[in-house]
Legacy VTK file of the C-alpha trace (Angstrom):
# vtk DataFile Version 3.0
C-alpha trace
ASCII
DATASET POLYDATA
POINTS 173 float
-78.388 156.677 -122.270
-78.684 159.503 -119.751
-81.161 159.292 -116.889
-82.150 161.464 -113.991
-83.664 160.406 -110.704
-87.076 161.868 -109.824
-86.908 165.444 -108.523
-83.286 165.468 -109.645
-82.917 169.228 -109.527
-80.721 168.682 -106.484
-78.960 165.487 -107.547
-76.584 164.727 -110.404
-77.898 162.419 -113.109
-76.235 159.263 -114.392
-75.109 157.954 -117.737
-74.707 154.373 -118.947
-71.471 153.514 -120.732
-70.913 150.286 -122.664
-68.048 148.838 -124.675
-65.375 149.372 -122.042
-62.137 147.452 -122.398
-61.221 145.285 -119.413
-58.429 147.617 -118.342
-60.829 150.576 -118.384
-63.604 148.731 -116.542
-61.713 147.096 -113.682
-61.215 150.245 -111.589
-64.807 151.507 -111.707
-66.234 147.996 -111.275
-64.110 147.343 -108.186
-65.012 150.778 -106.793
-68.703 149.896 -106.915
-68.175 146.253 -105.900
-66.449 147.265 -102.660
-69.414 149.459 -101.684
-72.350 147.470 -102.971
-72.066 143.934 -101.617
-72.756 143.195 -97.958
-69.641 141.485 -96.580
-71.800 139.152 -94.456
-72.599 137.123 -97.565
-69.153 136.986 -99.190
-70.585 137.661 -102.660
-68.260 140.416 -103.842
-65.606 139.249 -106.266
-61.993 140.078 -105.553
-59.781 142.000 -107.982
-58.263 138.853 -109.493
-61.647 137.163 -110.084
-63.068 140.313 -111.643
-60.044 140.924 -113.876
-60.140 137.296 -115.085
-63.811 137.497 -115.974
-63.466 140.888 -117.682
-60.635 139.504 -119.826
-62.864 136.798 -121.280
-63.993 137.700 -124.801
-67.709 137.052 -124.229
-67.937 139.120 -121.044
-69.492 142.562 -121.285
-69.723 145.437 -118.796
-72.238 148.236 -118.653
-71.204 151.044 -116.318
-73.358 153.746 -114.709
-71.518 156.987 -113.970
-72.721 160.078 -112.144
-72.969 163.196 -114.287
-73.932 166.755 -113.533
-72.510 170.021 -112.274
-69.999 168.291 -110.004
-68.977 165.714 -112.612
-67.492 166.991 -115.863
-67.396 164.850 -119.004
-65.105 161.891 -118.524
-64.818 162.536 -114.785
-67.965 160.805 -113.506
-67.952 158.629 -110.444
-68.862 154.986 -110.978
-72.192 154.352 -109.267
-73.248 150.994 -110.696
-72.496 148.273 -113.208
-73.873 145.169 -114.844
-71.610 142.368 -116.045
-72.851 139.711 -118.442
-71.491 136.789 -120.411
-73.038 135.910 -123.774
-72.811 132.471 -125.347
-74.707 131.737 -128.553
-78.336 132.749 -127.979
-78.135 132.940 -124.170
-76.762 135.554 -121.815
-76.009 135.313 -118.109
-76.211 138.302 -115.814
-73.119 137.617 -113.720
-73.317 140.657 -111.450
-75.322 143.824 -111.091
-74.453 146.318 -108.390
-75.302 149.878 -107.393
-73.477 151.995 -104.818
-75.698 152.274 -101.705
-76.289 156.035 -101.891
-77.554 155.645 -105.487
-80.131 152.951 -104.755
-83.783 153.816 -105.304
-82.987 156.233 -108.160
-83.530 153.778 -110.996
-79.873 152.949 -111.637
-80.342 149.157 -111.392
-83.511 149.334 -113.493
-81.708 151.373 -116.163
-78.795 148.922 -116.172
-81.061 145.884 -116.439
-83.247 147.467 -119.130
-80.148 148.238 -121.193
-78.815 144.689 -120.735
-82.141 143.291 -121.957
-82.349 145.707 -124.905
-78.783 144.944 -125.966
-79.394 141.200 -125.684
-82.555 141.435 -127.784
-80.736 143.397 -130.487
-78.030 140.703 -130.551
-80.577 137.898 -130.996
-80.290 136.493 -127.487
-83.265 134.278 -126.663
-82.837 133.892 -122.913
-81.278 135.891 -120.094
-80.613 134.117 -116.804
-78.975 134.752 -113.449
-78.340 133.174 -110.101
-78.816 134.921 -106.781
-78.980 134.334 -103.050
-82.567 133.511 -102.076
-82.888 136.254 -99.460
-81.508 139.013 -101.713
-83.867 141.990 -101.943
-82.948 142.392 -105.641
-85.573 139.724 -106.367
-88.108 142.556 -106.682
-86.101 144.172 -109.482
-85.946 140.927 -111.437
-89.635 140.181 -110.925
-90.490 143.678 -112.180
-88.739 142.795 -115.447
-90.522 139.437 -115.758
-87.846 137.039 -114.525
-89.207 133.787 -113.111
-87.566 131.162 -110.936
-86.408 128.171 -112.973
-84.125 126.475 -110.469
-83.027 126.171 -106.857
-79.731 125.060 -105.321
-80.136 124.335 -101.642
-77.459 125.700 -99.289
-75.358 126.872 -102.249
-74.000 130.105 -100.748
-72.116 130.248 -97.467
-71.889 133.535 -95.581
-68.865 134.587 -93.592
-70.751 133.478 -90.457
-70.981 129.951 -91.961
-74.733 130.268 -92.477
-75.927 128.697 -95.722
-78.334 130.274 -98.220
-80.192 128.789 -101.141
-79.414 129.978 -104.664
-82.265 130.832 -106.997
-81.874 130.563 -110.745
-84.048 133.100 -112.556
-84.617 133.502 -116.284
-86.563 135.498 -118.814
-87.177 134.684 -122.454
-86.590 137.780 -124.568
LINES 1 174
173 0 1 2 3 4 5 6 7 8 9 10 11 12 13 14 15 16 17 18 19 20 21 22 23 24 25 26 27 28 29 30 31 32 33 34 35 36 37 38 39 40 41 42 43 44 45 46 47 48 49 50 51 52 53 54 55 56 57 58 59 60 61 62 63 64 65 66 67 68 69 70 71 72 73 74 75 76 77 78 79 80 81 82 83 84 85 86 87 88 89 90 91 92 93 94 95 96 97 98 99 100 101 102 103 104 105 106 107 108 109 110 111 112 113 114 115 116 117 118 119 120 121 122 123 124 125 126 127 128 129 130 131 132 133 134 135 136 137 138 139 140 141 142 143 144 145 146 147 148 149 150 151 152 153 154 155 156 157 158 159 160 161 162 163 164 165 166 167 168 169 170 171 172
């Protein structure tokens, strides 16, 4: 899938790439992870955690890469990713991240739409995720029809020792 941001005559477009092997995904995923997650909340996974999850057989990665005049085929910069884990007829969105300068161009929406489409094609009945309660990504999930199905009080602890609730969201697909 190739997408372009609105009025993209001056910006490169992006392409979604699926089916990456763990060894091919780890570099681009870590590149985006290091940019995308605010260190105040301690939510970014380290290299070891990410590699371990990517090595699991039911884990899948969808990568968004920049394309255009400055990015030749196979040379795109990683700008976002979605990582999921599928078990039977359920799928969990483990992480979704977009590099800050690529936010507001539809990258996260394209990633999430592709995750949902792929899950539907595979016969998945429910997609769920967990997120920090004050995360602005809630608007993205609500736009796609996710609803809150659970709450874990004081689940996340920021680097400043402040605690944040975790919301569990789900959508039947």
